[in-house]
N, C-alpha and C positions, 0 to 999 in steps of 0.2 A: 562667831565671825560670819558675816553675811557677805556673800560674793555677788557682784552685779555684772551683768552683760559680758564684756570682754574677758574679765578675770575668770568668770565661771566657765566660759568656753575654752579658755587657755588651759585651765586645770583639767577639764574633761579631755581635751586633746592630748595633753601629756599622759593622762591615765591610759588612753587608748594606745598610744605609742608604746608605753611600758608593757601593756598587756600583749603586744605583738613581739617586742624585743626580748623581754626577760625569759620566756620559755625557750627561745632560740639560743640564748646565751647559756642557759642552764644545761641544755642537752646538745652540746656542740657536735657530738659524734652520732646523734640520732638520725635515723633514716626516716624522713617524712614522706612516706609512700601513701598512695591512695588506697582506699578500701577495696576497689575493684581487683587490684593485683593480689591483695591478701586473700580475698574471697576465692579467686581463681586457684591460688595455691592450695587452699584448704579443700576445695572441691576435688582437685586432682589427688590430694592425699587420701581423702575418704573413698573416692571412687575413680580410679585411674581410667576406667573405660567410659566415663561420662562424655557425651557429646552435646554441645549446646543445641537447643531447639529453636533458637532465634539468632539472627546475625544483624550487624549494623547495616543501616541503609546507606550510610556514607562513612567512609574511613578517611580521616584527614591524612594528607601526605606526610606530615611530620608531627612530632610532639609539640613543637612550637605553635603550629597552626591549631592543634587541638586545644592548647592552653588559651590561645587568642579567642577561639570560638566560645570556650567556656567563660572567659572573662567578659566577652561581649554579651553573652546571655545573662550573666549576673548584673552587668551594668544596665541593660535594658529593663530587667525585672525590677531593679532598685529604682530606676527612674519612674516606672509606672506606679509602683507603690507610693513613692514620695510625692508624685504629682497628685495622686488621688488624695493623700493625706492633706496636702497643702490646699487643694481645691475644696475639700470638705471643711477645712478650718476657715478658709476665706468665705465660703458660702454661709457658714454658721455665724461668722463675725459680722457680715454685712446684711444678714437677714433682719436684724433689729432696726436698721436705718431706713 
């Protein structure tokens, strides 16, 4: 079976959605916490007297703002990467003309 254009993209889109939804449905009671918190807990368990040698330059006023800034950073990085990939592909495609 050979998929073309829209059908291929639809199948890939459904697979991406399933990859996101199925793990959440399988682990309904799981705590999806970040690695930073787990690392901090482990360090405190190993060495309760540890004091960090560096601190943040900017501390967001709330968790929502922190999430927003992280998402914005990811979106900008993704945009830059895919712009470069598209530019390179277009340059290669029209280099022969």
